[in-house]
N, C-alpha and C positions, 0 to 999 in steps of 0.2 A: 741264609735261609733256614738251614738246619738248626741253628741256634734259636731262631724265632719260633720254629715249630716245637722245639724242646721246651722253650719257656711257656708256650701255650699249654702243653701237656702237663707241666708241673705247676702251672698257675703262679708264675713268679712276678707278674707285673703289679705295679701299685694301683690302688683303686683310683679311678678317675683318669687314668692314662688312656692313650689311644688304643693300645693293645688290649687293655682290660675291657674297654667298651666293645671292641670287636668280639671278644670271647663271650660276653654277656649277650650280645646281639645274635651270635650263632646259636647259643643255647636256647634263647627265646624263639628263634626261627624254627629250631628243631621241635620244640614243644608245641608250637601252634600250627606248623605246616604239615608235619608228618602224619597226623591223623587223617588228613585229606588225601594223602598219597597212599599210605599203607593201611590195610585192614587189620587191626589188632585183634579182632574177634571179641571185643568186649561190649558189643551192643546188647541191650536187653532183648531177651527173646519174647516174642509175642505169644500170649496165651498161657504162659506158665505162671499161674497165680496160685496162691495158697487155697486150700480146699474151702476155707471159710470166707474168702474174699469176694465181695460183690463188685463187679466191674460196671462202671457207669460211663456211658458215652452220650454226648450231645448229638442229636439228629436234626436240630433246627431250633428255632426260637421257642423256648419252653417245652421242648420235646426231647425225650431221652430214651435210650435203651439200657436195660439192666440185665446183666447176666448173674443170676442168683443160684448158688449151689443148692442142690436138692435137699441137703441136710438143714438148710436155713429156712426152708418153707415149712415151718411148724406152727403150732398153735392149737387151739381147741379143735378137736376132730369134728365137732358139730358145725364149725364155720365152713362156708363155701370156700373152694380152692382159691378163687380169685380174691376173696377177702384175706386169705392168708398171704397171698402174693402182695397185696396192697399193704398189709401190716409189715412185711419185710422191707418194702420200699419206703414206707413212712419213717422208719427208723433212720434212714439215710437222708432223704430229701424232703420230708414233710408230706403233707397231703398231695397225692397225685391221682390222676384218673387213668386207669389201664385201658389202652386201646385194644391190644391183643397180646397173646403170648405163644411161644413155641417151646416144645420139649426138646432138650438136647440129650442125646444118648451116646454111650461109648460103643465100641465095636461089638460087645456082647449083647447090646440092647438094653443095658441098665441105664435108667435115667440118672444123669449126672448133674444137670442144671436146667434152669428155665430162662429163656430169653424173653424179656418183657418190654413191650413198647408202651410208653406212658407219656402223658403231658400234664401241664398245670392247668 
């Protein structure tokens, strides 16, 4: 038994042999099963986006929510605010109709982003 264990550790079996297949099966089982058993802490964190990144989520058929950073809502200052929001959305999704929007603020009260509900 000790000799077989030693041969597994040093990988001395010929390719296609029974012991080689057992070693490969154990490695594949480790790769595919352990993420379901152990938490490696490598899951993406929710909400940590780049400051210039627009987050788009589907809320139904032809309905979406957009989280647009405040810096991206720019344009001609004579334009209405909703028109500037539409312009930011059109660059991503094409023509959309804005239903309503919310202002997102940080702890100090500074506007960080706008959450916009829109549909086609």
